[in-house]
N, C-alpha and C positions, 0 to 999 in steps of 0.2 A: 504494500500500500504506500509506503513512504517513497518508493521509486517514482510513483505518479503524483506525489503530493504537490509538485509545482504546476501540474497541468490539470489535475482534477481536485476540486475542493472536497475534502473528506473529513469526517469526524468519526472516531472509533469509539464504540461502546463495548465494554468488556463485562458481560454479566456472569455471575456465578451459576450455581445450580438453579435451573428454571423449573417452576412447578405451575400447573394451570388446570382449570376445569377442562374436561374433555381429553386429557392426556390418556391415550390408550396403550402406552408402552411402559412408562416408568411407575406411575402411581398404582395401577391395578394390582400388581404383585404385593406392593406395600400395604394396600388396603386389605388384601387377603391375610397378610401377616397380622395386621392390626386386629382384624376380627378374631383371629386365633389367639391374640394376646401374646404372641411370641415373635420377636424380631431377631434376625441373624445379623451379627456384626463381626468384622475381622479383628481379632485380638481383644485386649482388655483396655487399651488406651482410650482416653476421651479426646478424640480428634475434633478440632473446631471446623465448622462449615459456614459458608455464607449462602443465602438463598435469595431468590427474587420471584415474585408473582408476575405472571405474564402481563397483567395490566400495568404494573409498575414499570416493566421494561418498555412497553409501548409509550407510556408517559415520558420516560427518559429519552426515547427516540425523538418524540415531538420536541421536547425541550432542547435536545442537541441540534436539531435542524434549525430551531429559532435562535438559540443563543450560543451554541457551541463554537469554540475556537477551532480553526481548521488545522489539520496536520501539516507540519513543516519538516522537511528532511533534516534540517540542522538542529531542531529542538525535539529531542526524543519523547518528551512527555506532553508536549502541546497537542491539544486536540484528542487526547486519549482519556476516557472517563470510565472508571469502574462504577457500576451501578448495582446496588444491592440493598436489601433490608439492612439498616444500620446495626442491627444486633447480630452478634456472632452466636452460633448455635452448636450444639453437639449432636451426634447421631442419636444418642439416647433422648435428648430433648426433642428433636424432630419427631421421633417415633412416639414419644409420650403425647405430643401435641396432635399428631395424626390420630392416635387412639381416642383422645378426648373429642376430636372433631367428628368421629363416627359414633360417639356416644358410649364408648367403653366405660364401665364403672370401675374396673380395676386397672392399675398401672400395667403397662406392657412389660413383659420380661424380656431380657436380652440373652441370647444364646451366642456367646463368643466362640468363634472358630479360630484355630491357629492361623496367624497371618501367613505362614509358609504355605498353607493350602490354597490361598487366594488365586495364584496363577493357575493351578491345576483345576480349580472349580471354574474359572473363566474359560479354560480350554474345553472342558466338558460341556459347558453351556453353549459354546460356539458349535461343537459337534452336534449337539441336540438341535440347535437352530438350523444347521444345514440339513439335518435329517428330516425335520418337520417342515422346513421351508419358512419358518417364522424368525423374526428378528429376536435374538435372545436379549433379555434384560441385562445379563452380565456377559462380558467377554474378557479377554486378557488385558485389554487397555483399561477397562473399568476396574478390573481387579487390582491393577497397579495403582489406579487413582484411590481406591478404597483404603490402601495401606499407606498412603502418603501422610506426612506429618500433619498437614493442614490444607484446606481448600477455602481460603478466606480472601476477602478484599474489603477495602474501606471506601465508601462512597463520598468521602469528604470533599474531593474536588468537584464532583458532580453536584453536590449540595451547594457548594460555594459559587461555582461558575454557572451552573444551569438552573439553579433553584430547585433541584430534585428533592422531593420528599416522598418517601414510600407511603402509599395509601394503606397497604396491607401489613401494618405493624400493629400488634405483635403477629408473629408467624401463625399463631393459633387462628386468628381471624382469616388469614389468607387460606389456610388449609380448610377451614369451615366453608369458605366460598367454593373451593375446588370440590369438596365432598358433596356440597349441595347439587352440583351438576350431576354427579353419579347417582344421587338419590332421585333427582327429577327424571333421569333416564331409566330408572328401575334397576340399576346395576348394583346397588347396595340397599339393604332395607333401612327403614327408619328405625332409630333406636327406641 
């Protein structure tokens, strides 16, 4: 992108993990785990994550078009904005919020799997995906991401320069919005 910065006016937005109503790939398996009250996670560490609701990402895109600085090859950070819920979350916290959003009365339990198994589990999921013809939720790349130290970003610059404010804070509210779509479609029962 920077190669064309002098010829094409560009603004770069870097979102973290995106969640949304209507997601048919990432959230459904997590909703199934929430209903069971059992989530799987790699290892025992409490890794931090950043999230963003799709509506907040769309808002940030609009604000970037209106007020964003454009990328310049000589200034590495100009025109680049991280956009996210300003709160940093853990996987345990995300899973607890999702469980509450679907109406679970008991806190979800976590089943830690050895981190060393993550690549093998990703490989097996890829094989199953090829065999079934479906996109697997987990693959080797996702498995590597899951055992990374952190997946976070700070939206400070977007807040300051674009006026970005996440509508879906706390995370619980955004997840309730997403779950509402699944309920309206009859994909999960009302609590």
